Structure formats: C-alpha cells, structure tokens
N, C-alpha and C positions, 0 to 999 in steps of 0.2 A: 300818574294818568297813563294807562296804556290802552293800543287796540291792537285787534290781531284778526287777521286775512287771509282768504287764503288765495295764492298769487295775483294776489295785487299787491300793489306797494300802498304804503300807508304811514303817515306821518299825523302825529299826535300834540298840540301843546296845550300847556295850561301857563297863566300868568296870572300874579298878583297885581290889582291895579296899584297904580304908586301916582299918588299927585302933583310929585313934585319932580317927576322925569317927565324932560320933553321929547315924550314920545313922537311926536309929531315931525322933528328935526332928526329922528333917528331912523325913520321910515323912511322921510325924502333923502337921506343917505345910502338907503338902500335899493333908490331906484322908485320906490311908490310915490305916485301921481294921484290929482285928484282924491283926497283926504277928507276926510268928515270932520264936523267937527265934534268934538266933546270927549271926555278921557275913555268912555267905555267905548264907544263908537272906535276912538283910535287903537285901544286895544286889542278889539276884534281883530282890525286889520294888521296887528303884530301877529297875534295868535297864526292866524291862518297863513300867514309868509312865512312864520318858524314853522309848523305844520307841514307846507308843499317841501320847504328846503329836507326834513326830517323825513320827509317821503322819497326824495331823488336821490339823500343819502348825500346832501350836496351839503356847500357851508352857507350860513346866513349871506352874507354879498356876492355866492353866484347867482348868474344870469339865470332865471328860472324857464324853461323851452316848453317844459312839457304839457299833454294837455291834464286839467285836474276836477275832479270834483270836489269842493270844498264846501262845507259847514260850519256854523257854530254849532257848540253843544253847551247844554247847559250847565252851570259850573255855580259854586258857594256865593256866597255873597261876597263880593268885592274883587272874584277872580273873573277873567275871559278864557275860554277854550275853544279852542276849533280842532277837525278832523281832515285830513286830505285824501284823497287816493288818486294815482295818477290814471289817467284814462277810464276812468268811474265816477258815476253821484254816488254818494253817502246815501245809504238807506238806513238809519240809526232808531234802534227800539232799545228799550228800555227794561231791563228787569233787575229785583232784588236793589234797586240804588244804584246799580251798574250802566254804564253806556256801554251798551256792545255793539258796534259799528257791523254792518251784513251789505256788503257788495250785489246790488243786483246781477246776476249771469244772464 
C-alpha cells in the first residue's frame, strides 16, 4: 500500500489481523490508552499508530506530538488499514480499485 501527497507528510499502514496476537498488550506498551474491545477495532488503533509514526519518519515507540489527521481505509477481508497526514485531515477518493488520498488545500 502506498500513499502520495504534495507538500504534506503522509504515512499509511496495512496489517493482517491475527487472532493469536495480543495486540492490546502491544498497544499498551506503546502508551495507547482507552482501547476498544475486539480484534478488528484493536487493529484499527494499531494501523493508525503505525501510519502516524510513518508520517513523521519516526520509530513506533517514539512519542508522537504532531497534529495528525487520520482515517481508516477500506482493506481486504482480514486486514485493517489507515492513513495519516501531518496537519491536515485526509480526503480519500477511490479510483479503479486504488485508494488515492488527496489533502484539502
């Protein structure tokens, strides 16, 4: 999965949901609080976190202080996906089965 923007830092993540992984424990280690119930919801939190880390070029365990606009993306069954922009809310459009993020200017 890729995302392309002009002049806006962007990050995107897609993960296969795995029932045998304690994703809640991993999120807590990253400092995430107020976690939802259910595997699908937890993986959405995970992909949002990864997308934000990628948007600023940081490591997963870095403390994130930027102002992010984040959205969940459609993904194949069994996967979760998210997109993050620094300082902007994502405006996502679909074309030919591809997700094309467009920042609002």
